[in-house]
N, CA, C and O atoms as a CHARMM CRD file, in Angstrom:
* protein
*
  192
    1    1 MET  N    -29.06900  93.12000  97.26300 PROA 1      0.00000
    2    1 MET  CA   -28.79300  92.89300  95.87400 PROA 1      0.00000
    3    1 MET  C    -27.29400  92.73500  95.69600 PROA 1      0.00000
    4    1 MET  O    -26.50000  93.31800  96.43500 PROA 1      0.00000
    5    2 SER  N    -26.92600  91.95200  94.72500 PROA 2      0.00000
    6    2 SER  CA   -25.51600  91.80700  94.41200 PROA 2      0.00000
    7    2 SER  C    -25.32500  91.94300  92.91500 PROA 2      0.00000
    8    2 SER  O    -26.23500  91.67800  92.12900 PROA 2      0.00000
    9    3 ALA  N    -24.14100  92.35600  92.53500 PROA 3      0.00000
   10    3 ALA  CA   -23.84100  92.54100  91.11700 PROA 3      0.00000
   11    3 ALA  C    -22.42200  92.08800  90.85400 PROA 3      0.00000
   12    3 ALA  O    -21.53100  92.29800  91.67800 PROA 3      0.00000
   13    4 ALA  N    -22.21500  91.47000  89.71000 PROA 4      0.00000
   14    4 ALA  CA   -20.86600  91.11000  89.29600 PROA 4      0.00000
   15    4 ALA  C    -20.23300  92.33700  88.67400 PROA 4      0.00000
   16    4 ALA  O    -20.89900  93.10200  87.97700 PROA 4      0.00000
   17    5 SER  N    -18.95400  92.52400  88.92300 PROA 5      0.00000
   18    5 SER  CA   -18.28700  93.66300  88.30600 PROA 5      0.00000
   19    5 SER  C    -16.98400  93.21000  87.67400 PROA 5      0.00000
   20    5 SER  O    -16.40100  92.20200  88.07500 PROA 5      0.00000
   21    6 THR  N    -16.54400  93.95100  86.70000 PROA 6      0.00000
   22    6 THR  CA   -15.28200  93.66200  86.03500 PROA 6      0.00000
   23    6 THR  C    -14.45600  94.93100  85.99500 PROA 6      0.00000
   24    6 THR  O    -14.99000  96.03900  86.05600 PROA 6      0.00000
   25    7 SER  N    -13.14900  94.75800  85.89100 PROA 7      0.00000
   26    7 SER  CA   -12.31200  95.93700  85.72800 PROA 7      0.00000
   27    7 SER  C    -12.25400  96.29200  84.25600 PROA 7      0.00000
   28    7 SER  O    -12.49000  95.43900  83.40000 PROA 7      0.00000
   29    8 GLY  N    -11.94800  97.52100  83.96000 PROA 8      0.00000
   30    8 GLY  CA   -11.94000  97.97600  82.58200 PROA 8      0.00000
   31    8 GLY  C    -13.15400  98.83800  82.32100 PROA 8      0.00000
   32    8 GLY  O    -14.09800  98.86100  83.11000 PROA 8      0.00000
   33    9 HSD  N    -13.12300  99.53800  81.22200 PROA 9      0.00000
   34    9 HSD  CA   -14.19500 100.47000  80.91800 PROA 9      0.00000
   35    9 HSD  C    -14.67100 100.27900  79.48800 PROA 9      0.00000
   36    9 HSD  O    -13.86200 100.08800  78.57900 PROA 9      0.00000
   37   10 ALA  N    -15.94900 100.33000  79.29200 PROA 10     0.00000
   38   10 ALA  CA   -16.54500 100.26700  77.95400 PROA 10     0.00000
   39   10 ALA  C    -16.89800 101.68700  77.52400 PROA 10     0.00000
   40   10 ALA  O    -17.26400 102.52100  78.35200 PROA 10     0.00000
   41   11 SER  N    -16.78800 101.95200  76.24500 PROA 11     0.00000
   42   11 SER  CA   -17.14500 103.28300  75.77400 PROA 11     0.00000
   43   11 SER  C    -18.65800 103.43600  75.64100 PROA 11     0.00000
   44   11 SER  O    -19.17500 104.54900  75.73200 PROA 11     0.00000
   45   12 HSD  N    -19.36100 102.34600  75.43000 PROA 12     0.00000
   46   12 HSD  CA   -20.81900 102.34100  75.34600 PROA 12     0.00000
   47   12 HSD  C    -21.32800 101.06600  76.00300 PROA 12     0.00000
   48   12 HSD  O    -20.60200 100.07700  76.10000 PROA 12     0.00000
   49   13 CYS  N    -22.55600 101.09400  76.44400 PROA 13     0.00000
   50   13 CYS  CA   -23.17300  99.89100  76.98200 PROA 13     0.00000
   51   13 CYS  C    -24.67600  99.96400  76.73700 PROA 13     0.00000
   52   13 CYS  O    -25.23200 101.02500  76.45600 PROA 13     0.00000
   53   14 VAL  N    -25.31300  98.80500  76.85400 PROA 14     0.00000
   54   14 VAL  CA   -26.76800  98.70700  76.76300 PROA 14     0.00000
   55   14 VAL  C    -27.24800  98.15900  78.09500 PROA 14     0.00000
   56   14 VAL  O    -26.67700  97.20300  78.61800 PROA 14     0.00000
   57   15 ILE  N    -28.29100  98.75800  78.64300 PROA 15     0.00000
   58   15 ILE  CA   -28.85100  98.30500  79.91100 PROA 15     0.00000
   59   15 ILE  C    -30.28500  97.86400  79.66900 PROA 15     0.00000
   60   15 ILE  O    -31.13000  98.64900  79.23900 PROA 15     0.00000
   61   16 TYR  N    -30.54400  96.59100  79.95500 PROA 16     0.00000
   62   16 TYR  CA   -31.90000  96.05200  79.86600 PROA 16     0.00000
   63   16 TYR  C    -32.45500  95.96200  81.28100 PROA 16     0.00000
   64   16 TYR  O    -31.79100  95.43600  82.17400 PROA 16     0.00000
   65   17 THR  N    -33.66500  96.47100  81.49400 PROA 17     0.00000
   66   17 THR  CA   -34.30400  96.41400  82.80600 PROA 17     0.00000
   67   17 THR  C    -35.74100  95.93400  82.65400 PROA 17     0.00000
   68   17 THR  O    -36.36100  96.11100  81.60600 PROA 17     0.00000
   69   18 ASP  N    -36.25500  95.32900  83.70500 PROA 18     0.00000
   70   18 ASP  CA   -37.65100  94.91700  83.72000 PROA 18     0.00000
   71   18 ASP  C    -38.07100  94.74100  85.16700 PROA 18     0.00000
   72   18 ASP  O    -37.23800  94.52100  86.04700 PROA 18     0.00000
   73   19 GLY  N    -39.33200  94.83700  85.39900 PROA 19     0.00000
   74   19 GLY  CA   -39.85000  94.64500  86.73600 PROA 19     0.00000
   75   19 GLY  C    -41.36000  94.53100  86.69500 PROA 19     0.00000
   76   19 GLY  O    -41.99900  94.85700  85.69500 PROA 19     0.00000
   77   20 GLY  N    -41.90700  94.07200  87.77900 PROA 20     0.00000
   78   20 GLY  CA   -43.35400  93.94100  87.83400 PROA 20     0.00000
   79   20 GLY  C    -43.81400  93.64000  89.24200 PROA 20     0.00000
   80   20 GLY  O    -43.01600  93.28500  90.10900 PROA 20     0.00000
   81   21 ALA  N    -45.10500  93.78400  89.45800 PROA 21     0.00000
   82   21 ALA  CA   -45.70400  93.51300  90.75800 PROA 21     0.00000
   83   21 ALA  C    -47.08000  92.90600  90.55700 PROA 21     0.00000
   84   21 ALA  O    -47.73900  93.14000  89.54400 PROA 21     0.00000
   85   22 ARG  N    -47.49400  92.13400  91.52800 PROA 22     0.00000
   86   22 ARG  CA   -48.85100  91.58300  91.53400 PROA 22     0.00000
   87   22 ARG  C    -49.60400  92.25300  92.67100 PROA 22     0.00000
   88   22 ARG  O    -49.31100  92.03800  93.84700 PROA 22     0.00000
   89   23 GLY  N    -50.56000  93.05200  92.30300 PROA 23     0.00000
   90   23 GLY  CA   -51.32000  93.77700  93.32400 PROA 23     0.00000
   91   23 GLY  C    -50.59100  95.03800  93.75200 PROA 23     0.00000
   92   23 GLY  O    -49.44300  95.27400  93.37500 PROA 23     0.00000
   93   24 ASN  N    -51.29000  95.85000  94.55300 PROA 24     0.00000
   94   24 ASN  CA   -50.68400  97.06600  95.06100 PROA 24     0.00000
   95   24 ASN  C    -51.20900  97.31000  96.46400 PROA 24     0.00000
   96   24 ASN  O    -52.32400  97.81500  96.59500 PROA 24     0.00000
   97   25 PRO  N    -50.48800  96.98800  97.50600 PROA 25     0.00000
   98   25 PRO  CA   -49.14900  96.39600  97.48100 PROA 25     0.00000
   99   25 PRO  C    -49.21200  94.90200  97.20900 PROA 25     0.00000
  100   25 PRO  O    -50.25800  94.27300  97.36900 PROA 25     0.00000
  101   26 GLY  N    -48.09900  94.35200  96.80000 PROA 26     0.00000
  102   26 GLY  CA   -48.00800  92.92900  96.52400 PROA 26     0.00000
  103   26 GLY  C    -46.58800  92.53600  96.20700 PROA 26     0.00000
  104   26 GLY  O    -45.69400  93.38200  96.18500 PROA 26     0.00000
  105   27 PRO  N    -46.37200  91.24800  95.95800 PROA 27     0.00000
  106   27 PRO  CA   -45.02100  90.79700  95.63400 PROA 27     0.00000
  107   27 PRO  C    -44.51900  91.46700  94.35500 PROA 27     0.00000
  108   27 PRO  O    -45.27900  91.68100  93.41100 PROA 27     0.00000
  109   28 ALA  N    -43.23600  91.79100  94.34400 PROA 28     0.00000
  110   28 ALA  CA   -42.65800  92.47300  93.18500 PROA 28     0.00000
  111   28 ALA  C    -41.25600  91.94100  92.91200 PROA 28     0.00000
  112   28 ALA  O    -40.61600  91.36900  93.79400 PROA 28     0.00000
  113   29 ALA  N    -40.79000  92.13400  91.69100 PROA 29     0.00000
  114   29 ALA  CA   -39.44500  91.72400  91.30400 PROA 29     0.00000
  115   29 ALA  C    -38.91000  92.69600  90.26100 PROA 29     0.00000
  116   29 ALA  O    -39.67100  93.35400  89.55200 PROA 29     0.00000
  117   30 ALA  N    -37.59100  92.77000  90.18300 PROA 30     0.00000
  118   30 ALA  CA   -36.94300  93.61600  89.18000 PROA 30     0.00000
  119   30 ALA  C    -35.60800  92.99700  88.80600 PROA 30     0.00000
  120   30 ALA  O    -35.01900  92.25000  89.58800 PROA 30     0.00000
  121   31 GLY  N    -35.13700  93.30700  87.61700 PROA 31     0.00000
  122   31 GLY  CA   -33.84600  92.80800  87.18200 PROA 31     0.00000
  123   31 GLY  C    -33.23000  93.73400  86.15900 PROA 31     0.00000
  124   31 GLY  O    -33.92000  94.53800  85.53200 PROA 31     0.00000
  125   32 ALA  N    -31.91400  93.61400  85.99300 PROA 32     0.00000
  126   32 ALA  CA   -31.19700  94.42200  85.00900 PROA 32     0.00000
  127   32 ALA  C    -29.97600  93.65300  84.52600 PROA 32     0.00000
  128   32 ALA  O    -29.38600  92.87100  85.27100 PROA 32     0.00000
  129   33 VAL  N    -29.60500  93.88100  83.27500 PROA 33     0.00000
  130   33 VAL  CA   -28.39200  93.32500  82.68500 PROA 33     0.00000
  131   33 VAL  C    -27.68100  94.46500  81.97100 PROA 33     0.00000
  132   33 VAL  O    -28.29800  95.21600  81.21500 PROA 33     0.00000
  133   34 ILE  N    -26.38100  94.59100  82.21500 PROA 34     0.00000
  134   34 ILE  CA   -25.57300  95.59300  81.51900 PROA 34     0.00000
  135   34 ILE  C    -24.67300  94.86000  80.53600 PROA 34     0.00000
  136   34 ILE  O    -23.92500  93.95800  80.91300 PROA 34     0.00000
  137   35 ILE  N    -24.75600  95.26200  79.26200 PROA 35     0.00000
  138   35 ILE  CA   -23.97500  94.62800  78.20600 PROA 35     0.00000
  139   35 ILE  C    -23.01300  95.66500  77.63100 PROA 35     0.00000
  140   35 ILE  O    -23.43100  96.73900  77.19700 PROA 35     0.00000
  141   36 ALA  N    -21.71400  95.33100  77.63100 PROA 36     0.00000
  142   36 ALA  CA   -20.68000  96.23200  77.11800 PROA 36     0.00000
  143   36 ALA  C    -20.74900  96.30700  75.60400 PROA 36     0.00000
  144   36 ALA  O    -21.43300  95.51100  74.96000 PROA 36     0.00000
  145   37 ASP  N    -20.03200  97.27200  75.04200 PROA 37     0.00000
  146   37 ASP  CA   -20.06700  97.46500  73.59300 PROA 37     0.00000
  147   37 ASP  C    -19.50300  96.28100  72.81700 PROA 37     0.00000
  148   37 ASP  O    -19.77800  96.14600  71.62500 PROA 37     0.00000
  149   38 ASP  N    -18.71400  95.41400  73.46800 PROA 38     0.00000
  150   38 ASP  CA   -18.19800  94.22300  72.78500 PROA 38     0.00000
  151   38 ASP  C    -19.14300  93.02700  72.89300 PROA 38     0.00000
  152   38 ASP  O    -18.81400  91.94100  72.41700 PROA 38     0.00000
  153   39 GLY  N    -20.31700  93.21100  73.51400 PROA 39     0.00000
  154   39 GLY  CA   -21.31100  92.15500  73.63600 PROA 39     0.00000
  155   39 GLY  C    -21.20000  91.33000  74.90200 PROA 39     0.00000
  156   39 GLY  O    -22.03900  90.46200  75.14300 PROA 39     0.00000
  157   40 SER  N    -20.18800  91.57800  75.71500 PROA 40     0.00000
  158   40 SER  CA   -20.02600  90.81400  76.94700 PROA 40     0.00000
  159   40 SER  C    -20.95400  91.35500  78.03500 PROA 40     0.00000
  160   40 SER  O    -21.23600  92.55100  78.09600 PROA 40     0.00000
  161   41 VAL  N    -21.41900  90.45000  78.88600 PROA 41     0.00000
  162   41 VAL  CA   -22.27100  90.84100  80.00900 PROA 41     0.00000
  163   41 VAL  C    -21.36900  91.40100  81.10400 PROA 41     0.00000
  164   41 VAL  O    -20.51200  90.69500  81.63600 PROA 41     0.00000
  165   42 THR  N    -21.56600  92.66000  81.43100 PROA 42     0.00000
  166   42 THR  CA   -20.75500  93.33100  82.44300 PROA 42     0.00000
  167   42 THR  C    -21.31300  93.09200  83.84100 PROA 42     0.00000
  168   42 THR  O    -20.54900  92.87800  84.78200 PROA 42     0.00000
  169   43 ALA  N    -22.63400  93.12700  83.98700 PROA 43     0.00000
  170   43 ALA  CA   -23.25200  92.93100  85.29700 PROA 43     0.00000
  171   43 ALA  C    -24.68000  92.44400  85.12300 PROA 43     0.00000
  172   43 ALA  O    -25.35500  92.77200  84.14700 PROA 43     0.00000
  173   44 GLU  N    -25.12500  91.65300  86.09400 PROA 44     0.00000
  174   44 GLU  CA   -26.51300  91.18800  86.16300 PROA 44     0.00000
  175   44 GLU  C    -26.97600  91.39700  87.59400 PROA 44     0.00000
  176   44 GLU  O    -26.21000  91.20800  88.53900 PROA 44     0.00000
  177   45 ILE  N    -28.22800  91.78500  87.74800 PROA 45     0.00000
  178   45 ILE  CA   -28.77400  91.96800  89.08700 PROA 45     0.00000
  179   45 ILE  C    -30.26600  91.64300  89.06700 PROA 45     0.00000
  180   45 ILE  O    -30.95900  91.94600  88.09600 PROA 45     0.00000
  181   46 SER  N    -30.75100  91.03200  90.13300 PROA 46     0.00000
  182   46 SER  CA   -32.18200  90.76100  90.24500 PROA 46     0.00000
  183   46 SER  C    -32.56600  90.75900  91.71700 PROA 46     0.00000
  184   46 SER  O    -31.74500  90.48800  92.59200 PROA 46     0.00000
  185   47 GLU  N    -33.80500  91.06200  91.96300 PROA 47     0.00000
  186   47 GLU  CA   -34.32000  91.09400  93.32900 PROA 47     0.00000
  187   47 GLU  C    -35.78400  90.70700  93.30500 PROA 47     0.00000
  188   47 GLU  O    -36.54900  91.18100  92.46500 PROA 47     0.00000
  189   48 TYR  N    -36.17300  89.83300  94.23900 PROA 48     0.00000
  190   48 TYR  CA   -37.57300  89.44200  94.36800 PROA 48     0.00000
  191   48 TYR  C    -38.00300  89.69400  95.77300 PROA 48     0.00000
  192   48 TYR  O    -39.15600  89.43800  96.12100 PROA 48     0.00000
């Protein structure tokens, strides 16, 4: 997995996550986005 990072610090952030799988066991995927308090995207990550 890889993630973009920025320097600086936000006082608050929102983290959106989601994931799912087909079958058990089966193919699966997950993702996340971190949004800083100013609305900018701080990091995105996904894996399949």
